[in-house]
C-alpha positions in Angstrom: 24.6 -37.8 12.8 21.4 -38.5 14.7 22.2 -35.9 17.2 22.7 -33.3 14.4 19.4 -34.2 12.8 17.6 -33.8 16.1 19.2 -30.4 16.6 18.1 -29.3 13.1 14.5 -30.5 13.7 14.4 -28.7 17.1 15.7 -25.4 15.6 13.2 -25.7 12.7 10.4 -26.3 15.1 11.3 -23.2 17.2 11.4 -21.1 14.0 8.1 -22.3 12.8 6.4 -21.7 16.1 8.1 -18.3 16.4 6.5 -17.2 13.1 2.9 -18.4 13.5 0.5 -16.1 11.8 -1.9 -14.1 13.9 -5.5 -14.8 13.4 -7.0 -11.5 12.1 -10.5 -10.6 13.2 -12.3 -8.2 10.9 -15.1 -7.5 13.4 -12.6 -6.5 16.0 -10.9 -4.4 13.4 -14.1 -2.6 12.8 -14.3 -1.6 16.5 -10.7 -0.6 16.5 -11.1 1.5 13.3 -13.2 4.1 15.0 -10.2 6.3 15.6 -9.2 5.9 12.0 -12.6 7.0 10.7 -12.0 10.7 11.2 -9.5 10.8 8.4 -10.1 7.6 6.4 -13.9 7.3 6.7 -15.9 4.7 8.6 -15.5 2.2 5.7 -12.0 3.3 4.6 -13.2 5.6 1.8 -11.7 9.0 2.9 -13.5 12.1 1.8 -10.3 14.2 1.9 -8.3 13.5 -1.3 -5.0 14.1 0.6 -5.7 11.0 2.8 -5.7 7.6 1.3 -8.6 5.3 0.8 -8.0 2.1 2.8 -11.1 0.2 1.6 -10.2 -2.8 -0.5 -6.5 -2.4 0.1 -4.7 -5.8 0.7 -4.3 -6.7 4.4 -0.6 -7.5 3.7 0.1 -4.0 2.5 -1.8 -2.4 5.3 0.0 -4.3 8.0 3.4 -3.4 6.4 2.5 0.3 6.3 1.3 0.4 9.9 4.4 -1.5 11.0 6.6 1.0 9.0 4.8 3.9 10.6 5.4 2.5 14.0 9.0 1.7 13.4 9.8 5.0 11.6 10.6 3.3 8.3 7.8 5.4 6.8 7.7 9.0 8.0 4.4 10.8 8.9 4.0 12.5 12.2 0.3 11.9 12.4 0.4 8.2 11.4 3.5 7.6 13.6 1.5 8.8 16.6 -1.5 6.7 15.6 0.5 3.5 15.1 2.7 3.9 18.2 0.5 1.9 20.5 -0.8 -0.6 18.0 0.1 -4.2 18.7 0.6 -6.7 15.8 -2.9 -8.1 16.6 -4.4 -4.6 16.3 -2.7 -4.1 12.9 -3.9 -7.5 11.6 -7.5 -6.8 12.8 -7.5 -3.3 11.3 -6.1 -4.6 8.0 -8.7 -7.4 7.9 -11.5 -4.9 8.3 -10.4 -2.4 5.8 -9.4 -5.0 3.2 -13.0 -6.4 3.4 -14.5 -3.1 2.5 -15.3 -1.9 -1.1 -13.3 0.9 -2.7 -15.4 3.8 -4.1 -13.9 4.4 -7.6 -13.3 8.0 -8.6 -13.2 9.5 -12.1 -10.4 10.3 -14.6 -10.4 13.6 -16.4 -10.7 13.4 -20.2 -7.5 15.3 -20.6 -5.5 12.8 -18.6 -7.1 9.6 -19.8 -4.8 8.8 -22.7 -1.5 10.2 -21.2 -2.3 8.4 -17.9 -3.3 5.2 -19.6 0.0 5.2 -21.6 2.2 5.5 -18.5 0.2 3.0 -16.5 0.0 0.4 -19.3 3.2 0.9 -21.2 5.5 3.2 -19.3 7.9 5.5 -21.1 10.5 3.4 -23.0 12.5 6.6 -24.0 13.2 7.5 -20.4 13.2 4.1 -18.8 9.9 4.4 -16.9 8.3 0.9 -16.6 4.6 0.2 -16.9 2.8 0.5 -13.6 0.6 -2.5 -14.4 3.6 -4.8 -14.4 3.4 -4.8 -10.6 0.0 -3.4 -9.8 -2.0 -5.3 -12.4 -4.0 -4.1 -15.5 -7.0 -3.2 -13.3 -4.9 -1.8 -10.4 -5.8 -4.6 -8.0 -2.1 -4.9 -6.9 -0.2 -8.0 -5.8 -1.0 -9.0 -2.2 1.6 -11.7 -2.1 4.4 -9.2 -2.9 2.7 -6.5 -0.8 2.3 -4.3 -3.9 -0.7 -2.1 -3.1 -4.1 -1.9 -4.8 -4.2 1.4 -6.7 -7.6 1.3 -8.3 -9.7 4.2 -7.2 -7.1 5.9 -5.0 -7.3 9.7 -4.7 -5.1 11.4 -7.4 -3.7 14.0 -5.0 -2.6 11.4 -2.6 -0.9 9.4 -5.3 0.8 12.5 -6.7 2.3 13.2 -3.3 3.5 9.6 -2.8 5.1 9.4 -6.2 6.9 12.7 -5.7 8.0 11.6 -2.2 9.4 8.3 -3.7 11.2 10.3 -6.4 12.7 12.7 -3.9 13.6 10.0 -1.4 11.3 11.5 1.3 9.5 8.1 1.3 11.8 5.2 1.3 9.9 2.1 2.6 9.5 0.5 -0.8 11.1 -3.0 -1.0 14.3 -3.0 -3.0 13.9 0.7 -3.8 11.4 -0.3 -6.5 9.3 2.8 -6.4 12.3 5.1 -6.1 13.7 3.5 -9.2 10.4 3.8 -11.1 9.8 7.4 -10.2 13.4 8.6 -10.7 12.8 9.5 -14.4 9.1 10.5 -14.1 8.2 14.1 -14.8 5.6 16.0 -12.8 3.3 15.8 -15.8 3.6 12.0 -16.1 3.0 11.7 -12.3 -0.1 13.9 -12.5 -1.5 12.0 -15.5 -1.0 8.5 -14.1 -2.4 9.5 -10.7 -5.5 10.9 -12.4 -5.8 7.7 -14.5 -5.5 5.5 -11.4 -8.3 7.5 -9.6 -10.8 6.2 -12.2 -9.2 2.8 -12.8 -11.2 -0.4 -12.1 
C-alpha cells in the first residue's frame, strides 16, 4: 500500500514538473515582434483590414494560434512559415507583448448596427444560431480561460473571412467544433452584419 502511494506521488510530481508554465517576458516579446510588425503593426494594430489586430488579444488565445500555425492545425502559408521556428518561449513572449497593447476600436456602419447587434446579442433562434456574446462577452472581451478570443474592434473583413472559413471547414482549429457549429446556419448577410458590428464593439 505504501509502495503504491509513493509511486502515485512520484508520477504526480513528474507530471507537475513536466507542465510548469513558462514565464512570459513582454519586453522580450516586443523585441521579437519586429518581424510581426510589417503585417500586424508595431503595437499589434494592423492597418490592413485583411490582417488581424493582435493588440489586446488574450495571451492564451495568441499562444494557441501560433502553436496551431506551427503544427498545421490552422492553415495559412504565411503564418505557418512565420511560426515554424518559434519556440514555446517565443510564443509566450510575443503573446505577452501583444496582449499588453491597446486595441484601436473601429466603427460600425449605421446600416449594420441593428442587424449586427441582434446576431451578436441574441443570435437567430429561427435557424439555431446562438448569440456570440455567450462565449465572447457582451463587450467582446472574450474568455481567456477558455481561449475564446477578444473580438472587440477586430477588422470586419478579417472576421468575415474567418467566419466563412469556419462555415466551410477551411478553418478547423476551434475546440469541440464550436465555431463550425455556430456558423453552419449563418447566412453571408448575417456574417457581414455581425463582423461589422464587432469592428465597432467596445
